[in-house]
C-alpha positions in Angstrom: -5.7 1.2 -16.1 -5.5 3.4 -19.3 -8.3 6.0 -19.4 -9.0 5.0 -15.5 -5.7 6.5 -14.1 -6.9 10.2 -14.0 -9.8 8.8 -11.1 -7.3 6.9 -9.6 -4.8 10.0 -9.1 -8.2 12.4 -7.9 -8.9 9.4 -5.7 -5.6 9.3 -4.1 -5.1 13.0 -3.7 -8.4 13.5 -2.2 -7.6 10.7 0.2 -4.1 12.4 0.8 -5.5 15.9 1.5 -7.8 14.8 3.9 -4.6 13.1 6.1 -5.3 9.3 5.1 -3.0 7.1 4.0 -3.1 5.6 0.4 -1.6 1.9 -0.2 0.0 1.1 -3.3 0.7 -2.7 -3.8 2.1 -4.9 -6.2 0.9 -8.0 -7.8 -1.5 -9.5 -5.5 -1.7 -13.4 -4.3 -3.8 -15.3 -2.3 -1.3 -16.9 -0.1 -1.3 -16.1 3.7 -0.2 -13.1 5.5 3.6 -13.1 5.6 5.0 -13.4 8.9 8.2 -10.9 8.4 5.4 -8.4 6.5 6.3 -4.5 7.0 5.0 -1.5 5.7 7.5 1.3 4.6 6.9 4.9 3.0 7.5 5.3 -0.6 10.9 7.3 0.7 11.8 3.6 1.9 10.5 1.5 -0.9 12.3 -1.1 -2.4 13.8 -0.9 -5.8 10.8 -1.7 -8.8 10.4 -5.2 -8.9 7.9 -6.7 -11.4 8.3 -10.0 -9.8 7.4 -8.7 -6.5 3.8 -10.3 -5.1 2.1 -9.6 -1.7 -1.0 -11.3 -0.6 -4.4 -9.7 -0.1 -3.9 -11.0 3.8 -0.9 -8.9 4.0 -2.2 -5.9 2.6 -5.4 -5.9 4.5 -3.2 -6.6 7.7 -1.3 -3.3 6.7 -4.4 -1.5 6.3 -5.7 -2.5 9.5 -2.7 -1.7 11.4 -2.5 2.0 10.0 -6.2 2.2 10.5 -5.4 1.5 14.4 -2.1 3.1 14.8 -1.3 5.5 11.9 2.3 5.7 10.9 2.0 6.8 7.3 -1.0 9.9 7.4 -1.2 11.8 4.6 1.0 10.1 2.6 1.6 7.2 0.4 2.6 3.6 2.1 3.9 0.3 0.9 2.7 -3.1 2.1 6.0 -5.5 2.0 5.8 -9.0 2.0 9.2 -9.6 4.2 
C-alpha cells in the first residue's frame, strides 16, 4: 500500500469517528460464502496468519449483517471463514 497508508488510516478514522464499523479482511478469494463464518472484534482476533483466506462473499455477508444489526459500531471487525 506504500504511500496510500495515510489515506487508509484517515478513512478508517473517519468511519470510526462517525460510529461506523471498519472491516479488515485478509487475502480474498472467489470461493462461496463460508457456512461457518463469523465476525469478531480485534480483541477476539486470531493470531495473525499470512495464509488465512476469506471469500469475498463471506466479507459481503458480514458487512450486510453489520448493516442490519450492528455488533461492532465504532470499532474494527474481522470477518472470518470459520
